[in-house]
C-alpha positions in Angstrom: 119.1 144.0 92.3 117.8 144.4 95.7 114.8 146.4 94.5 114.1 143.9 91.7 114.2 141.1 94.2 111.9 143.1 96.7 109.2 143.7 93.6 109.3 140.2 92.4 108.7 139.0 96.1 105.9 141.6 96.6 104.5 140.2 93.5 104.8 136.6 93.8 103.4 137.3 97.2 100.3 139.0 95.9 99.8 135.7 93.4 100.1 133.5 96.2 97.4 135.4 98.2 95.0 135.7 95.4 95.7 131.7 94.8 94.2 131.6 98.8 91.9 134.1 98.9 90.1 136.0 95.1 90.9 139.4 95.7 88.4 142.3 95.7 87.6 143.3 92.2 86.5 147.2 91.0 83.6 147.1 88.1 82.5 150.5 86.3 78.9 151.0 86.2 77.9 151.1 82.6 74.3 152.6 81.2 71.4 149.8 81.7 73.3 147.7 84.9 71.2 147.7 87.7 72.5 146.0 90.9 70.6 143.1 90.8 72.3 142.4 87.3 75.5 142.9 88.8 75.1 140.7 91.6 74.3 137.9 89.7 77.4 138.5 87.4 79.9 138.2 90.1 77.8 135.7 92.0 77.3 137.7 95.2 74.0 139.7 96.7 72.8 142.7 96.2 72.8 143.2 99.9 76.8 142.6 100.0 77.6 144.9 97.2 75.3 147.3 98.8 77.0 147.1 102.1 80.6 146.6 100.4 79.9 150.3 98.7 78.0 151.5 101.5 74.7 152.4 99.1 71.2 152.5 100.8 69.1 151.7 98.0 69.5 150.3 94.7 70.0 153.2 92.1 73.6 153.3 90.4 74.9 155.7 88.4 76.8 155.0 84.8 80.5 155.4 85.6 80.4 154.9 89.1 83.3 152.4 90.4 81.6 149.6 92.6 83.8 147.5 94.7 83.1 143.2 93.9 84.2 141.5 97.4 86.0 138.3 96.3 84.5 135.7 98.1 87.2 133.4 97.8 87.4 129.7 98.3 88.1 129.8 102.2 85.1 131.5 103.4 82.9 129.6 101.3 84.7 126.2 102.7 84.7 127.4 106.2 80.9 127.9 105.8 80.8 124.5 104.2 83.3 122.8 106.8 85.1 120.8 104.4 88.3 121.5 102.1 89.5 118.8 99.8 93.1 118.6 99.6 94.9 119.4 96.4 98.8 118.8 95.4 101.0 121.3 97.0 98.7 121.3 100.1 100.2 121.2 103.6 98.2 121.1 106.8 100.2 124.3 108.3 98.9 126.2 104.9 95.5 125.1 105.2 95.4 126.2 109.0 96.3 129.6 108.1 94.1 129.8 104.7 91.1 129.2 107.3 92.4 130.9 109.9 92.7 128.1 112.5 95.4 126.4 114.5 97.1 123.1 112.7 96.1 121.1 116.0 92.1 122.2 115.5 92.7 120.6 112.5 94.2 117.3 113.6 91.8 117.2 116.7 89.0 117.9 113.9 90.4 115.1 111.6 92.3 112.6 114.0 95.4 113.3 112.5 98.6 112.0 114.9 100.9 113.9 112.3 100.9 116.6 109.2 100.8 114.0 106.5 97.4 114.4 104.4 96.6 112.6 101.3 95.9 114.0 98.0 91.9 114.1 97.4 91.2 114.0 101.4 88.5 115.7 102.8 89.3 117.8 105.7 86.9 119.2 108.0 87.6 122.6 109.1 86.7 123.4 112.5 84.4 126.7 113.4 81.0 127.7 115.1 78.2 127.0 112.8 74.9 128.5 112.6 71.5 128.1 110.1 72.2 129.4 106.6 70.0 132.4 106.2 66.7 131.8 104.3 66.6 133.2 100.7 64.0 136.2 100.6 61.3 135.3 97.6 58.2 136.8 96.7 55.3 134.6 97.6 54.1 132.7 94.7 50.4 133.6 94.0 48.1 130.7 95.5 46.0 128.0 93.2 42.5 128.0 93.7 43.1 124.1 95.2 45.5 125.4 97.5 43.5 128.1 99.1 41.2 125.3 99.3 43.7 123.2 100.9 44.3 126.0 103.9 40.6 125.8 104.8 41.3 121.9 105.0 44.4 122.1 107.3 42.4 124.7 109.4 39.5 122.1 110.1 41.7 118.9 110.1 43.8 121.4 113.0 47.5 120.6 110.8 49.9 123.1 109.6 51.7 124.1 112.6 55.4 123.2 114.2 53.3 121.2 116.7 52.0 119.0 113.8 55.4 118.6 112.6 56.8 117.3 115.9 53.4 115.0 116.6 54.4 113.3 113.2 58.3 113.3 113.4 59.0 111.9 117.0 55.4 112.2 119.1 52.4 110.1 119.3 51.5 110.0 115.7 48.6 111.2 113.6 45.1 111.8 114.5 42.9 108.9 112.8 41.0 111.9 111.1 44.4 113.0 109.4 44.7 109.6 108.3 41.5 109.3 106.5 42.4 112.7 104.6 45.7 111.4 103.6 43.5 108.7 102.0 41.7 111.2 99.6 44.8 112.2 97.7 44.7 111.5 94.0 46.6 108.4 92.9 48.1 110.6 89.6 49.9 114.1 89.8 47.0 116.3 89.2 47.3 118.5 85.6 47.4 121.9 87.8 50.7 120.7 89.8 54.0 122.7 89.6 55.7 121.1 86.8 52.6 120.0 85.2 50.0 122.1 84.5 51.7 125.2 86.6 54.9 126.0 85.1 58.1 126.2 88.0 59.5 130.0 87.4 62.5 130.6 89.0 62.2 133.2 91.7 65.6 135.3 92.0 67.1 136.3 95.4 69.2 139.0 97.0 69.8 137.4 100.0 70.9 134.1 98.7 73.9 133.1 100.9 76.9 131.9 98.9 76.7 128.7 100.6 74.0 128.5 97.9 76.8 128.4 95.5 79.2 125.2 96.4 82.4 125.7 95.5 84.2 122.2 93.1 87.1 122.3 96.0 84.1 121.7 98.9 83.0 118.3 99.9 78.9 118.8 100.0 78.0 118.1 103.3 75.0 117.9 105.9 74.1 119.0 109.0 76.1 116.4 111.3 79.6 116.1 112.6 80.9 113.7 110.0 81.9 113.3 106.1 79.9 112.0 103.4 80.2 108.2 103.2 83.1 107.0 100.8 81.9 106.4 97.3 82.9 102.6 96.6 85.4 101.6 93.7 83.1 100.3 90.5 81.8 96.9 90.8 82.9 94.2 88.5 80.3 91.9 86.7 76.8 92.6 85.6 74.7 94.9 87.7 71.2 93.1 89.0 67.9 94.2 87.5 66.4 97.1 88.8 63.2 96.0 91.1 59.8 96.5 90.3 58.0 99.5 91.6 54.4 98.9 93.2 52.5 98.6 96.3 54.7 98.8 99.4 57.6 101.2 97.3 58.5 104.5 97.4 59.8 106.7 94.7 62.7 108.8 95.2 62.6 112.4 96.0 64.6 113.5 93.1 65.4 112.4 89.9 68.5 111.0 89.4 69.8 112.0 92.7 73.4 110.9 94.4 73.7 109.1 97.8 75.6 111.4 99.9 75.1 109.9 103.5 72.6 106.9 104.9 70.5 106.2 107.8 72.8 105.3 111.0 75.8 107.0 109.4 77.8 109.6 111.6 79.1 109.5 114.9 77.3 106.9 117.1 74.9 106.5 114.1 73.1 109.3 115.1 71.8 110.2 111.2 68.4 108.1 111.0 67.7 110.3 107.4 69.0 109.6 103.9 70.8 112.8 102.4 70.4 113.1 98.5 72.5 115.5 96.4 71.3 117.3 93.2 71.9 121.0 92.0 70.0 123.7 93.6 66.6 124.4 92.7 66.3 120.6 91.5 62.3 119.9 92.2 61.8 117.6 95.3 58.8 114.8 94.7 56.7 112.9 97.4 57.5 109.7 97.7 54.3 108.4 98.0 50.7 110.1 98.1 49.3 111.8 101.0 48.0 115.8 102.7 50.8 117.9 103.6 50.7 118.0 106.9 53.2 121.1 107.2 55.2 123.4 105.2 57.0 125.9 106.8 60.6 126.9 108.2 59.6 126.7 111.9 61.7 123.7 113.1 65.2 124.3 113.9 68.1 123.3 111.7 65.9 121.9 109.0 65.3 125.4 106.9 62.3 125.1 104.9 60.9 121.8 105.3 57.8 119.9 104.1 56.0 116.9 105.7 53.4 114.7 104.1 51.3 112.4 106.0 50.6 108.9 104.3 47.1 107.0 103.7 49.3 103.8 105.4 50.2 106.4 109.0 53.6 106.9 107.9 55.3 110.0 107.3 57.9 111.5 104.8 59.7 114.8 105.7 62.1 116.9 103.0 64.4 119.3 104.6 66.8 121.9 103.6 64.5 123.3 100.8 65.2 126.6 99.1 61.4 127.1 98.4 58.2 125.1 99.5 55.7 124.8 96.5 52.8 123.1 98.7 50.9 124.5 101.7 49.1 122.5 104.8 46.1 120.6 104.0 47.2 120.3 100.1 46.7 116.4 98.7 49.0 115.4 96.7 50.1 112.6 94.3 53.5 110.3 94.5 55.8 112.0 92.2 54.2 115.5 92.6 56.7 118.5 93.0 56.4 119.5 96.2 59.4 121.9 96.8 63.1 122.9 95.1 66.3 121.7 96.8 68.1 123.7 98.5 70.6 124.4 101.5 68.4 126.4 103.9 68.8 125.4 108.0 72.0 124.0 109.3 73.0 122.6 106.1 76.7 122.6 104.4 75.3 121.9 100.7 72.5 121.8 98.9 70.5 118.6 99.3 67.8 117.1 100.3 67.5 115.4 104.0 65.2 112.8 103.9 63.1 111.2 106.8 60.3 108.4 107.0 58.9 107.7 110.3 56.6 105.1 111.6 54.8 105.4 114.8 57.2 108.0 116.2 60.1 105.8 114.7 62.9 107.1 112.3 63.1 104.6 109.3 65.7 103.3 106.7 63.5 103.8 103.2 66.3 103.2 101.1 65.3 99.4 100.5 61.8 100.8 99.5 62.9 103.1 97.2 62.3 102.6 93.1 64.4 103.4 91.2 67.6 102.3 93.4 69.4 105.1 94.5 73.2 105.3 93.5 76.7 106.9 94.2 78.5 109.3 92.3 80.0 107.5 90.0 76.7 105.6 88.8 77.1 102.4 90.9 73.8 101.5 93.2 74.0 101.8 96.8 74.2 97.9 98.2 71.1 97.7 99.9 68.5 94.3 100.0 65.4 95.9 98.5 61.9 95.0 99.8 58.5 96.3 100.3 56.3 97.3 103.0 52.7 96.7 102.9 51.6 94.9 105.9 54.1 94.0 109.0 57.2 95.9 108.7 60.0 94.1 107.2 63.2 92.7 108.5 65.0 94.7 105.7 63.6 98.2 107.2 65.4 99.4 110.2 63.8 101.7 112.8 64.4 103.4 115.7 63.2 106.3 117.9 65.4 109.4 117.6 66.2 109.1 120.8 67.9 106.3 120.8 70.5 107.8 118.8 70.9 111.6 119.7 73.4 113.7 117.8 76.5 114.0 119.5 76.3 117.9 119.6 73.3 117.3 121.8 75.1 115.1 124.4 77.9 117.8 124.3 75.6 120.4 125.3 74.0 117.7 127.8 77.4 117.4 129.6 78.3 120.9 129.9 75.0 121.8 131.9 
């Protein structure tokens, strides 16, 4: 009897552990198997398989038993930063799962007791760093992109310094704006997604954070959570405002609104975060010249910065892959990158910035079509156009006016 109870307790313990973090699995290599194919099958990376099984190359023998590490939602959620409370969860169990203290969870989520609400998002405290950049084979430059590189050299654009000048510095040089005015009015036939197909690039070094589990809330690089989706609105929806001069396109087709300008602690988040599945094409909101395309700005991962004919700048961060080069002239709606999760990011999204004379502006009132929440509701904001003086509906502030709370803490420690 004692033996049966002990065996039952052991089995129950193993089942409980499996529910918290998926156990490692064993896979027997078959004829025709490749390491990259096995990695894709089990949603892991080649390097992880090599490390776990002490394999130096990619040669594997049929009949070999490979250990497949169980990622588990705990590790993924810790990287992503959030856990969604499920039925039966307790604060102490969640703390044990993520190897943090109950007090740390309470502090991070401003909880006074241990009562938690079903469906609530709890922030998992912990040190965060930049997600690794996917290692991607370089795409062959089109002839127009080769010409664009020469254009960038002659204009003196394309460097990290260029990005800093446009995103928070003195602003563009007149010759840069003049070059932006030569951008096409329509998407050229040779562009990606038009005459040039977007062939997906496989990556053996992709971080697991790219695959966001269902129980992990999407989040960006800030300290606060995504904005709460409002309940469905009653009554008829107002007509869609017309697109035209003084408006912007949306950087994604059918994006989901995560958080807006002025959100976060102290209103530091002077940008718009929009979700779509990883690999979704990211598009230019207006025509212009690519002033920067790289990954040299800390925290932003792969990033594209476009200067527009009116002297304003748009930026698109956390890309999986940039599809344009500095100096390239792009049209409104042209594909410029693929959405990703690079840099300091808690889930796949595009971090969109819109800058005028060094001030970061709320572009939501200018976007057509209007942006929507996950439930399909329109994000309530006054629609307007910007053809001359800055409209009152578009709020703008210099980056220094709303410093990131993490920057403030670092300054105090000094």
